[in-house]
The first five atom37 places (N, CA, C, CB, O) and aatype in JSON, in Angstrom:
{
  "aatype": [10, 16, 0, 16, 14, 2, 13, 7, 16, 1, 15, 2, 5, 19, 16, 11, 17, 7, 6, 11, 19, 19, 3, 10, 19, 10, 0, 2, 2, 10, 13, 4, 4, 2, 3, 7, 15, 14, 16, 1, 9, 2, 1, 7, 16, 7, 7, 10, 15, 16, 14, 3, 19, 16, 10, 0, 15, 15, 2, 10, 2, 2, 11, 9, 16, 17, 15, 0, 19, 3, 3, 10, 7, 15, 3, 8, 12, 14, 9, 9, 13, 5, 19, 11, 2, 6, 18, 16, 11, 1, 8, 16, 5, 16, 11, 11, 1, 11, 1, 17, 1, 1, 2, 2, 0, 3, 17, 3, 15, 13, 15, 4, 5],
  "atom_mask": [
    [1, 1, 1, 1, 1],
    [1, 1, 1, 1, 1],
    [1, 1, 1, 1, 1],
    [1, 1, 1, 1, 1],
    [1, 1, 1, 1, 1],
    [1, 1, 1, 1, 1],
    [1, 1, 1, 1, 1],
    [1, 1, 1, 0, 1],
    [1, 1, 1, 1, 1],
    [1, 1, 1, 1, 1],
    [1, 1, 1, 1, 1],
    [1, 1, 1, 1, 1],
    [1, 1, 1, 1, 1],
    [1, 1, 1, 1, 1],
    [1, 1, 1, 1, 1],
    [1, 1, 1, 1, 1],
    [1, 1, 1, 1, 1],
    [1, 1, 1, 0, 1],
    [1, 1, 1, 1, 1],
    [1, 1, 1, 1, 1],
    [1, 1, 1, 1, 1],
    [1, 1, 1, 1, 1],
    [1, 1, 1, 1, 1],
    [1, 1, 1, 1, 1],
    [1, 1, 1, 1, 1],
    [1, 1, 1, 1, 1],
    [1, 1, 1, 1, 1],
    [1, 1, 1, 1, 1],
    [1, 1, 1, 1, 1],
    [1, 1, 1, 1, 1],
    [1, 1, 1, 1, 1],
    [1, 1, 1, 1, 1],
    [1, 1, 1, 1, 1],
    [1, 1, 1, 1, 1],
    [1, 1, 1, 1, 1],
    [1, 1, 1, 0, 1],
    [1, 1, 1, 1, 1],
    [1, 1, 1, 1, 1],
    [1, 1, 1, 1, 1],
    [1, 1, 1, 1, 1],
    [1, 1, 1, 1, 1],
    [1, 1, 1, 1, 1],
    [1, 1, 1, 1, 1],
    [1, 1, 1, 0, 1],
    [1, 1, 1, 1, 1],
    [1, 1, 1, 0, 1],
    [1, 1, 1, 0, 1],
    [1, 1, 1, 1, 1],
    [1, 1, 1, 1, 1],
    [1, 1, 1, 1, 1],
    [1, 1, 1, 1, 1],
    [1, 1, 1, 1, 1],
    [1, 1, 1, 1, 1],
    [1, 1, 1, 1, 1],
    [1, 1, 1, 1, 1],
    [1, 1, 1, 1, 1],
    [1, 1, 1, 1, 1],
    [1, 1, 1, 1, 1],
    [1, 1, 1, 1, 1],
    [1, 1, 1, 1, 1],
    [1, 1, 1, 1, 1],
    [1, 1, 1, 1, 1],
    [1, 1, 1, 1, 1],
    [1, 1, 1, 1, 1],
    [1, 1, 1, 1, 1],
    [1, 1, 1, 1, 1],
    [1, 1, 1, 1, 1],
    [1, 1, 1, 1, 1],
    [1, 1, 1, 1, 1],
    [1, 1, 1, 1, 1],
    [1, 1, 1, 1, 1],
    [1, 1, 1, 1, 1],
    [1, 1, 1, 0, 1],
    [1, 1, 1, 1, 1],
    [1, 1, 1, 1, 1],
    [1, 1, 1, 1, 1],
    [1, 1, 1, 1, 1],
    [1, 1, 1, 1, 1],
    [1, 1, 1, 1, 1],
    [1, 1, 1, 1, 1],
    [1, 1, 1, 1, 1],
    [1, 1, 1, 1, 1],
    [1, 1, 1, 1, 1],
    [1, 1, 1, 1, 1],
    [1, 1, 1, 1, 1],
    [1, 1, 1, 1, 1],
    [1, 1, 1, 1, 1],
    [1, 1, 1, 1, 1],
    [1, 1, 1, 1, 1],
    [1, 1, 1, 1, 1],
    [1, 1, 1, 1, 1],
    [1, 1, 1, 1, 1],
    [1, 1, 1, 1, 1],
    [1, 1, 1, 1, 1],
    [1, 1, 1, 1, 1],
    [1, 1, 1, 1, 1],
    [1, 1, 1, 1, 1],
    [1, 1, 1, 1, 1],
    [1, 1, 1, 1, 1],
    [1, 1, 1, 1, 1],
    [1, 1, 1, 1, 1],
    [1, 1, 1, 1, 1],
    [1, 1, 1, 1, 1],
    [1, 1, 1, 1, 1],
    [1, 1, 1, 1, 1],
    [1, 1, 1, 1, 1],
    [1, 1, 1, 1, 1],
    [1, 1, 1, 1, 1],
    [1, 1, 1, 1, 1],
    [1, 1, 1, 1, 1],
    [1, 1, 1, 1, 1],
    [1, 1, 1, 1, 1],
    [1, 1, 1, 1, 1]
  ],
  "atom_positions": [
    [[-80.44, 74.25, 99.49], [-80.57, 73.92, 100.89], [-81.01, 72.47, 100.98], [-81.56, 74.87, 101.62], [-82.05, 72.11, 100.43]],
    [[-80.27, 71.66, 101.65], [-80.68, 70.29, 101.93], [-81.03, 70.25, 103.41], [-79.57, 69.24, 101.56], [-80.15, 70.36, 104.26]],
    [[-82.29, 70.1, 103.7], [-82.74, 70.19, 105.07], [-82.58, 68.88, 105.82], [-84.18, 70.62, 105.12], [-82.04, 68.87, 106.92]],
    [[-83.02, 67.81, 105.27], [-83.01, 66.52, 105.93], [-83.45, 65.46, 104.94], [-83.92, 66.52, 107.19], [-84.12, 65.79, 103.96]],
    [[-83.1, 64.2, 105.16], [-83.6, 63.18, 104.23], [-85.12, 63.12, 104.17], [-83.07, 61.82, 104.62], [-85.66, 62.73, 103.14]],
    [[-85.81, 63.49, 105.22], [-87.28, 63.48, 105.21], [-87.78, 64.83, 105.7], [-87.84, 62.33, 106.1], [-87.9, 65.05, 106.91]],
    [[-88.06, 65.72, 104.77], [-88.57, 67.06, 105.14], [-89.82, 66.91, 105.99], [-88.87, 67.91, 103.87], [-89.98, 67.61, 106.98]],
    [[-90.68, 66.02, 105.62], [-91.87, 65.68, 106.41], [-91.97, 64.18, 106.47], [0.0, 0.0, 0.0], [-91.49, 63.49, 105.56]],
    [[-92.58, 63.65, 107.48], [-92.71, 62.21, 107.59], [-93.86, 61.74, 106.71], [-92.93, 61.78, 109.05], [-94.58, 62.56, 106.14]],
    [[-94.04, 60.44, 106.61], [-95.11, 59.89, 105.77], [-96.49, 60.35, 106.25], [-95.05, 58.37, 105.77], [-97.43, 60.42, 105.46]],
    [[-96.6, 60.67, 107.53], [-97.9, 61.13, 108.04], [-98.05, 62.64, 107.92], [-98.08, 60.7, 109.5], [-98.95, 63.23, 108.51]],
    [[-97.14, 63.26, 107.15], [-97.14, 64.71, 106.92], [-96.86, 65.52, 108.19], [-98.46, 65.13, 106.34], [-97.17, 66.71, 108.23]],
    [[-96.29, 64.9, 109.2], [-95.84, 65.65, 110.36], [-94.48, 66.24, 110.01], [-95.77, 64.76, 111.65], [-93.65, 65.57, 109.4]],
    [[-94.25, 67.47, 110.39], [-93.0, 68.14, 110.05], [-91.92, 67.7, 111.03], [-93.18, 69.69, 110.06], [-92.15, 67.68, 112.24]],
    [[-90.74, 67.35, 110.52], [-89.61, 66.98, 111.36], [-89.0, 68.24, 111.98], [-88.54, 66.2, 110.55], [-89.37, 69.35, 111.62]],
    [[-88.06, 68.05, 112.93], [-87.4, 69.22, 113.54], [-86.65, 70.05, 112.5], [-86.42, 68.76, 114.65], [-86.67, 71.28, 112.55]],
    [[-85.99, 69.37, 111.54], [-85.34, 70.11, 110.47], [-86.36, 70.84, 109.62], [-84.5, 69.18, 109.59], [-86.14, 71.98, 109.2]],
    [[-87.47, 70.18, 109.37], [-88.54, 70.81, 108.6], [-89.06, 72.06, 109.3], [0.0, 0.0, 0.0], [-89.34, 73.07, 108.65]],
    [[-89.19, 71.98, 110.63], [-89.63, 73.15, 111.4], [-88.65, 74.3, 111.24], [-89.78, 72.8, 112.89], [-89.06, 75.45, 111.11]],
    [[-87.35, 74.0, 111.24], [-86.34, 75.05, 111.08], [-86.45, 75.7, 109.7], [-84.93, 74.47, 111.28], [-86.31, 76.92, 109.56]],
    [[-86.7, 74.89, 108.69], [-86.84, 75.44, 107.33], [-88.08, 76.32, 107.26], [-86.93, 74.3, 106.28], [-88.03, 77.41, 106.69]],
    [[-89.19, 75.86, 107.83], [-90.42, 76.66, 107.82], [-90.19, 77.97, 108.56], [-91.6, 75.88, 108.48], [-90.62, 79.02, 108.08]],
    [[-89.51, 77.94, 109.71], [-89.21, 79.17, 110.45], [-88.35, 80.12, 109.6], [-88.48, 78.83, 111.76], [-88.6, 81.33, 109.59]],
    [[-87.36, 79.57, 108.9], [-86.51, 80.38, 108.03], [-87.33, 81.05, 106.93], [-85.4, 79.52, 107.42], [-87.16, 82.24, 106.65]],
    [[-88.21, 80.28, 106.31], [-89.06, 80.8, 105.23], [-89.94, 81.93, 105.73], [-89.93, 79.68, 104.63], [-90.02, 82.99, 105.11]],
    [[-90.6, 81.71, 106.86], [-91.53, 82.72, 107.39], [-90.8, 83.96, 107.89], [-92.35, 82.13, 108.51], [-91.28, 85.08, 107.68]],
    [[-89.66, 83.79, 108.53], [-88.92, 84.93, 109.1], [-88.31, 85.81, 108.02], [-87.83, 84.44, 110.04], [-88.05, 86.99, 108.26]],
    [[-88.06, 85.26, 106.83], [-87.36, 86.0, 105.79], [-88.18, 86.24, 104.54], [-86.12, 85.29, 105.43], [-87.63, 86.64, 103.51]],
    [[-89.49, 86.01, 104.61], [-90.39, 86.27, 103.49], [-89.92, 85.53, 102.22], [-90.49, 87.78, 103.23], [-89.8, 86.13, 101.15]],
    [[-89.67, 84.24, 102.38], [-89.2, 83.42, 101.28], [-90.31, 82.52, 100.76], [-87.99, 82.58, 101.71], [-91.35, 82.37, 101.41]],
    [[-90.09, 81.92, 99.62], [-91.01, 80.89, 99.13], [-90.19, 79.74, 98.58], [-91.97, 81.45, 98.04], [-89.02, 79.91, 98.23]],
    [[-90.8, 78.58, 98.52], [-90.15, 77.38, 98.01], [-90.4, 77.28, 96.51], [-90.68, 76.11, 98.74], [-91.54, 77.28, 96.06]],
    [[-89.32, 77.2, 95.74], [-89.42, 77.15, 94.28], [-89.71, 75.74, 93.76], [-88.14, 77.66, 93.66], [-90.16, 75.58, 92.62]],
    [[-89.47, 74.72, 94.58], [-89.66, 73.34, 94.15], [-91.06, 73.13, 93.6], [-89.41, 72.37, 95.3], [-92.03, 73.73, 94.06]],
    [[-91.16, 72.25, 92.58], [-92.46, 71.96, 91.99], [-93.04, 70.63, 92.45], [-92.36, 71.97, 90.48], [-94.05, 70.18, 91.92]],
    [[-92.4, 70.0, 93.42], [-92.87, 68.72, 93.93], [-92.12, 67.53, 93.37], [0.0, 0.0, 0.0], [-92.3, 66.4, 93.84]],
    [[-91.28, 67.75, 92.38], [-90.49, 66.67, 91.81], [-89.44, 66.19, 92.81], [-89.81, 67.13, 90.5], [-88.95, 66.98, 93.61]],
    [[-89.1, 64.9, 92.79], [-88.07, 64.41, 93.69], [-86.71, 64.98, 93.32], [-88.02, 62.88, 93.67], [-86.46, 65.29, 92.15]],
    [[-85.83, 65.12, 94.31], [-84.48, 65.65, 94.08], [-83.4, 64.65, 94.49], [-84.3, 66.95, 94.84], [-82.21, 64.95, 94.37]],
    [[-83.8, 63.48, 94.96], [-82.84, 62.47, 95.39], [-83.41, 61.08, 95.13], [-82.48, 62.64, 96.89], [-84.61, 60.85, 95.26]],
    [[-82.51, 60.16, 94.75], [-82.89, 58.76, 94.59], [-82.03, 57.91, 95.53], [-82.72, 58.29, 93.11], [-80.81, 58.06, 95.56]],
    [[-82.67, 57.05, 96.28], [-81.96, 56.13, 97.16], [-81.41, 55.01, 96.3], [-82.89, 55.58, 98.3], [-82.17, 54.24, 95.72]],
    [[-80.08, 54.9, 96.2], [-79.46, 53.91, 95.33], [-79.78, 52.48, 95.76], [-77.96, 54.12, 95.3], [-79.82, 51.58, 94.92]],
    [[-80.01, 52.26, 97.05], [-80.29, 50.92, 97.54], [-81.7, 50.45, 97.25], [0.0, 0.0, 0.0], [-81.91, 49.29, 96.88]],
    [[-82.65, 51.34, 97.41], [-84.06, 50.95, 97.27], [-84.72, 51.49, 96.02], [-84.83, 51.41, 98.47], [-85.77, 50.99, 95.59]],
    [[-84.12, 52.53, 95.41], [-84.74, 53.17, 94.26], [-85.81, 54.17, 94.65], [0.0, 0.0, 0.0], [-86.46, 54.77, 93.8]],
    [[-85.99, 54.35, 95.97], [-87.0, 55.29, 96.46], [-86.62, 56.73, 96.17], [0.0, 0.0, 0.0], [-85.45, 57.1, 96.16]],
    [[-87.64, 57.54, 95.93], [-87.42, 58.96, 95.62], [-87.82, 59.81, 96.81], [-88.23, 59.37, 94.37], [-88.76, 59.48, 97.53]],
    [[-87.09, 60.92, 97.01], [-87.42, 61.86, 98.08], [-87.07, 63.27, 97.63], [-86.67, 61.5, 99.38], [-86.5, 63.46, 96.55]],
    [[-87.39, 64.25, 98.45], [-87.15, 65.65, 98.1], [-86.47, 66.37, 99.26], [-88.48, 66.35, 97.74], [-87.07, 67.23, 99.91]],
    [[-85.2, 66.03, 99.53], [-84.51, 66.73, 100.62], [-83.94, 68.08, 100.21], [-83.41, 65.86, 101.15], [-83.62, 68.9, 101.07]],
    [[-83.8, 68.32, 98.91], [-83.19, 69.56, 98.42], [-84.27, 70.58, 98.15], [-82.35, 69.31, 97.15], [-85.18, 70.35, 97.35]],
    [[-84.16, 71.71, 98.81], [-85.18, 72.74, 98.74], [-84.54, 74.02, 98.2], [-85.84, 72.99, 100.14], [-83.51, 74.45, 98.71]],
    [[-85.15, 74.6, 97.2], [-84.68, 75.87, 96.64], [-85.58, 76.98, 97.15], [-84.66, 75.84, 95.08], [-86.79, 76.96, 96.91]],
    [[-84.99, 77.94, 97.86], [-85.75, 79.05, 98.43], [-85.36, 80.35, 97.74], [-85.52, 79.16, 99.95], [-84.21, 80.53, 97.34]],
    [[-86.31, 81.24, 97.6], [-86.05, 82.54, 96.99], [-86.92, 83.59, 97.67], [-86.32, 82.51, 95.45], [-87.89, 83.27, 98.36]],
    [[-86.56, 84.83, 97.47], [-87.33, 85.94, 98.01], [-88.73, 85.94, 97.4], [-86.62, 87.28, 97.73], [-88.89, 85.64, 96.21]],
    [[-89.72, 86.27, 98.19], [-91.11, 86.25, 97.72], [-91.36, 87.18, 96.54], [-92.04, 86.61, 98.85], [-92.27, 86.95, 95.75]],
    [[-90.56, 88.24, 96.42], [-90.79, 89.16, 95.3], [-90.39, 88.54, 93.95], [-90.01, 90.44, 95.52], [-90.65, 89.13, 92.9]],
    [[-89.78, 87.36, 93.97], [-89.43, 86.66, 92.73], [-90.39, 85.51, 92.43], [-88.01, 86.12, 92.82], [-90.14, 84.71, 91.53]],
    [[-91.48, 85.44, 93.16], [-92.39, 84.31, 93.11], [-92.81, 83.9, 91.7], [-93.6, 84.61, 93.89], [-92.75, 82.71, 91.39]],
    [[-93.2, 84.8, 90.86], [-93.66, 84.45, 89.51], [-92.57, 84.6, 88.45], [-94.85, 85.32, 89.13], [-92.86, 84.6, 87.25]],
    [[-91.33, 84.74, 88.89], [-90.24, 84.98, 87.95], [-89.24, 83.83, 87.89], [-89.52, 86.26, 88.31], [-88.23, 83.93, 87.2]],
    [[-89.51, 82.75, 88.59], [-88.56, 81.65, 88.65], [-89.15, 80.4, 88.03], [-88.14, 81.38, 90.09], [-90.27, 80.0, 88.33]],
    [[-88.37, 79.77, 87.15], [-88.71, 78.43, 86.67], [-87.75, 77.47, 87.34], [-88.64, 78.33, 85.1], [-86.57, 77.78, 87.51]],
    [[-88.25, 76.31, 87.73], [-87.48, 75.35, 88.51], [-87.69, 73.95, 87.96], [-87.88, 75.4, 90.0], [-88.8, 73.6, 87.59]],
    [[-86.63, 73.16, 87.9], [-86.79, 71.75, 87.52], [-85.62, 70.94, 88.06], [-86.89, 71.61, 85.98], [-84.49, 71.43, 88.14]],
    [[-85.91, 69.7, 88.41], [-84.88, 68.73, 88.77], [-84.7, 67.86, 87.53], [-85.28, 67.87, 90.06], [-85.67, 67.35, 86.98]],
    [[-83.46, 67.69, 87.11], [-83.21, 66.95, 85.87], [-82.7, 65.55, 86.16], [-82.19, 67.7, 85.01], [-82.35, 65.22, 87.3]],
    [[-82.68, 64.73, 85.13], [-82.26, 63.34, 85.29], [-80.9, 63.25, 85.96], [-82.23, 62.63, 83.94], [-80.05, 64.13, 85.83]],
    [[-80.74, 62.17, 86.65], [-79.56, 61.92, 87.46], [-78.29, 61.88, 86.62], [-79.72, 60.62, 88.21], [-78.28, 61.38, 85.49]],
    [[-77.21, 62.43, 87.18], [-75.91, 62.45, 86.49], [-74.88, 61.61, 87.24], [-75.4, 63.89, 86.35], [-73.68, 61.86, 87.14]],
    [[-75.35, 60.6, 87.98], [-74.43, 59.73, 88.7], [-74.42, 59.95, 90.2], [0.0, 0.0, 0.0], [-73.86, 59.13, 90.92]],
    [[-75.01, 61.01, 90.67], [-75.09, 61.27, 92.1], [-76.45, 60.81, 92.61], [-74.86, 62.78, 92.41], [-77.38, 60.62, 91.82]],
    [[-76.57, 60.64, 93.92], [-77.89, 60.31, 94.46], [-78.79, 61.54, 94.48], [-77.76, 59.73, 95.88], [-80.02, 61.41, 94.56]],
    [[-78.2, 62.74, 94.4], [-78.99, 63.97, 94.31], [-79.08, 64.39, 92.85], [-78.36, 65.12, 95.18], [-78.09, 64.34, 92.12]],
    [[-80.26, 64.79, 92.43], [-80.48, 65.21, 91.05], [-80.12, 66.69, 90.9], [-81.95, 64.96, 90.62], [-80.38, 67.48, 91.8]],
    [[-79.51, 67.07, 89.78], [-79.23, 68.48, 89.56], [-80.52, 69.29, 89.51], [-78.42, 68.68, 88.27], [-81.52, 68.86, 88.94]],
    [[-80.47, 70.47, 90.1], [-81.62, 71.38, 90.09], [-81.25, 72.56, 89.2], [-82.0, 71.86, 91.55], [-80.19, 73.17, 89.36]],
    [[-82.14, 72.88, 88.28], [-81.92, 74.03, 87.4], [-83.05, 75.02, 87.66], [-81.88, 73.61, 85.87], [-84.22, 74.67, 87.58]],
    [[-82.66, 76.25, 87.97], [-83.68, 77.29, 88.11], [-83.21, 78.54, 87.39], [-83.98, 77.59, 89.6], [-82.02, 78.83, 87.33]],
    [[-84.17, 79.26, 86.86], [-83.87, 80.46, 86.11], [-84.75, 81.59, 86.62], [-84.08, 80.24, 84.58], [-85.95, 81.43, 86.81]],
    [[-84.12, 82.73, 86.83], [-84.86, 83.93, 87.25], [-85.11, 84.76, 86.01], [-84.07, 84.74, 88.33], [-84.18, 85.16, 85.31]],
    [[-86.37, 85.02, 85.74], [-86.74, 85.84, 84.58], [-87.06, 87.24, 85.07], [-87.96, 85.23, 83.8], [-87.94, 87.44, 85.91]],
    [[-86.33, 88.21, 84.55], [-86.58, 89.61, 84.91], [-86.28, 90.48, 83.7], [-85.72, 90.04, 86.13], [-86.01, 89.97, 82.61]],
    [[-86.32, 91.76, 83.87], [-86.09, 92.67, 82.75], [-84.71, 92.49, 82.14], [-86.27, 94.11, 83.2], [-84.55, 92.58, 80.93]],
    [[-83.7, 92.23, 82.98], [-82.34, 92.05, 82.46], [-82.26, 90.79, 81.59], [-81.33, 91.96, 83.63], [-81.72, 90.84, 80.49]],
    [[-82.8, 89.69, 82.08], [-82.7, 88.45, 81.31], [-83.54, 88.5, 80.04], [-83.13, 87.26, 82.17], [-83.23, 87.82, 79.07]],
    [[-84.59, 89.31, 80.03], [-85.38, 89.46, 78.81], [-84.57, 90.17, 77.73], [-86.68, 90.23, 79.09], [-84.67, 89.83, 76.55]],
    [[-83.78, 91.17, 78.13], [-83.01, 91.95, 77.18], [-81.69, 91.28, 76.79], [-82.73, 93.31, 77.74], [-81.16, 91.54, 75.72]],
    [[-81.18, 90.43, 77.66], [-79.85, 89.86, 77.46], [-79.92, 88.33, 77.36], [-78.91, 90.27, 78.6], [-79.39, 87.62, 78.2]],
    [[-80.57, 87.86, 76.35], [-80.64, 86.42, 76.14], [-79.34, 85.94, 75.53], [-81.84, 86.03, 75.24], [-78.69, 86.66, 74.77]],
    [[-78.96, 84.74, 75.88], [-77.72, 84.19, 75.35], [-77.91, 83.79, 73.9], [-77.25, 82.99, 76.18], [-78.88, 83.13, 73.53]],
    [[-76.97, 84.2, 73.1], [-76.98, 83.78, 71.7], [-75.66, 83.09, 71.43], [-77.2, 85.01, 70.73], [-74.63, 83.42, 72.02]],
    [[-75.7, 82.13, 70.54], [-74.47, 81.44, 70.19], [-73.66, 82.34, 69.27], [-74.76, 80.07, 69.51], [-74.1, 82.7, 68.18]],
    [[-72.48, 82.67, 69.74], [-71.59, 83.5, 68.94], [-70.53, 82.62, 68.31], [-70.95, 84.62, 69.8], [-70.11, 81.61, 68.87]],
    [[-70.13, 83.03, 67.14], [-69.06, 82.3, 66.47], [-67.77, 82.52, 67.25], [-68.92, 82.77, 65.0], [-67.42, 83.65, 67.57]],
    [[-67.07, 81.44, 67.55], [-65.81, 81.55, 68.29], [-64.74, 82.15, 67.39], [-65.36, 80.17, 68.84], [-64.61, 81.79, 66.21]],
    [[-63.99, 83.06, 67.98], [-62.91, 83.7, 67.23], [-61.65, 83.66, 68.08], [-63.27, 85.15, 66.84], [-61.72, 83.58, 69.3]],
    [[-60.52, 83.71, 67.43], [-59.23, 83.72, 68.11], [-58.56, 85.07, 67.89], [-58.32, 82.56, 67.62], [-58.63, 85.63, 66.79]],
    [[-57.92, 85.58, 68.91], [-57.16, 86.83, 68.8], [-55.69, 86.48, 68.53], [-57.3, 87.72, 70.1], [-54.88, 86.42, 69.45]],
    [[-55.38, 86.26, 67.3], [-54.03, 85.84, 66.94], [-53.06, 87.0, 66.82], [-54.06, 85.08, 65.65], [-51.85, 86.81, 66.93]],
    [[-53.57, 88.19, 66.6], [-52.67, 89.35, 66.4], [-51.89, 89.7, 67.66], [-53.48, 90.56, 65.96], [-50.78, 90.23, 67.56]],
    [[-52.43, 89.41, 68.83], [-51.77, 89.77, 70.08], [-50.93, 88.64, 70.66], [-52.79, 90.22, 71.09], [-50.37, 88.79, 71.74]],
    [[-50.85, 87.53, 69.99], [-50.11, 86.38, 70.51], [-48.61, 86.64, 70.46], [-50.45, 85.11, 69.7], [-48.1, 87.27, 69.53]],
    [[-47.91, 86.17, 71.48], [-46.44, 86.27, 71.53], [-45.89, 84.97, 70.95], [-45.91, 86.52, 73.01], [-45.56, 84.04, 71.69]],
    [[-45.79, 84.91, 69.62], [-45.44, 83.66, 68.95], [-44.01, 83.23, 69.25], [-45.61, 83.81, 67.46], [-43.73, 82.03, 69.28]],
    [[-43.1, 84.17, 69.48], [-41.72, 83.79, 69.8], [-41.65, 83.03, 71.12], [-40.81, 85.05, 69.86], [-40.99, 81.99, 71.21]],
    [[-42.31, 83.53, 72.13], [-42.32, 82.84, 73.43], [-43.03, 81.51, 73.31], [-43.01, 83.71, 74.5], [-42.61, 80.53, 73.92]],
    [[-44.07, 81.47, 72.55], [-44.83, 80.24, 72.39], [-44.01, 79.16, 71.7], [-46.1, 80.51, 71.6], [-44.04, 78.0, 72.11]],
    [[-43.28, 79.54, 70.67], [-42.53, 78.54, 69.89], [-41.28, 78.09, 70.62], [-42.15, 79.11, 68.52], [-40.75, 77.03, 70.28]],
    [[-40.77, 78.83, 71.59], [-39.57, 78.43, 72.34], [-39.89, 77.39, 73.41], [-38.93, 79.64, 72.99], [-38.98, 76.73, 73.9]],
    [[-41.12, 77.23, 73.76], [-41.46, 76.31, 74.85], [-41.6, 74.96, 74.35], [-42.69, 76.7, 75.55], [-41.89, 74.04, 75.11]]
  ]
}
């Protein structure tokens, strides 16, 4: 969710967009996953801001890790978040050796092209 270039003003007054986000959070029992890190860099000034907000259900409050990573060429930084639950504990990704299914290949059709 990108709410506005300035979620709150420098004097910590909430903008109209900020008010809408707060209303959304309260009405739907959500929490903000952001850790306070900036999510955008102004290319002209180099200034940092946090217009990108990640919201989740409150029942996931202690199960989410969140981070904004170094810039990949955009003014917005990629956000990575992971939900840790019973499924993800049991099903961790492992690097599998890549294999090819050559027995089912239609080699005649392949070689005619």
